[in-house]
N, C-alpha and C positions, 0 to 999 in steps of 0.2 A: 739180190737179182742181180747174174753174172748178166755184165753188157760183153759182145764181141768187139775183141780190134786185134789190130797188126801188128805182130813184132817188124817195124822196118829198118830198125840201126840197131846199134850197139846196147845191147841188152845185159845186164849181167847180176846174180847173185850170190849169194855165198851160205853155203851149207855149216851151220856154226861155227867155228873159227878156219875152216879147211879156205883153199881159195877159190877167189869169184870164176862162176862158173857162167860163157858166155850161153843165153839162149836164143834159139834159133830163131833165123827170120819164119814172120808165118803166122796163121791165125792161132788166138789166143781169147782163152774167159777170162773176164775180171770182176771180181770181186771187192767193192771198196767199204771200209770202215772209216770215221773218223781218224782213228790210227794206224789202221794199213790199209795194203791191197794185196789181195791172193789172187796169183797169174798161174793158169793150169792150162794147158799142150798136151799134146802128144806126138811123140819118138818114133822112131822104128819103124816106119811106114802105119802109122795110126795103132801099134800094138803095146805100146808103153806111153800110159797117162803119168805127166810129171807133174808140180805146183811146188810152189813156191811162193814166202810174204815177203813184203817188204817193206819197209818206211813210207806212208804214205805221200813224207817231202821226196822219198825217190822216187816215187810212183807218178809226182807232179812234176818232177824234173825231166825224167824219162818224156813226158805229152810235152811240155812247151818248148823239149831239141827234136822231137818229131822222132824220138827214137817208137817210140807206141800209138799208134795211132786208131782212136776209138772207131768202130763203126757208125755211120747212121742210122 
């Protein structure tokens, strides 16, 4: 089940072997498993839906740093 969250700091992801890409600040949906977290968001005024998966350790680090905040 997806959780609502906010990107409030610097959160980046990588597509393949490419450069780090920032996720814009604002609302995201997060779905976690034991291995990873999938973040989904809308760009360009809500017209483009983007998503990425990151290792759960990275997601937990962003949470502890306050760069990602889960909604209550």
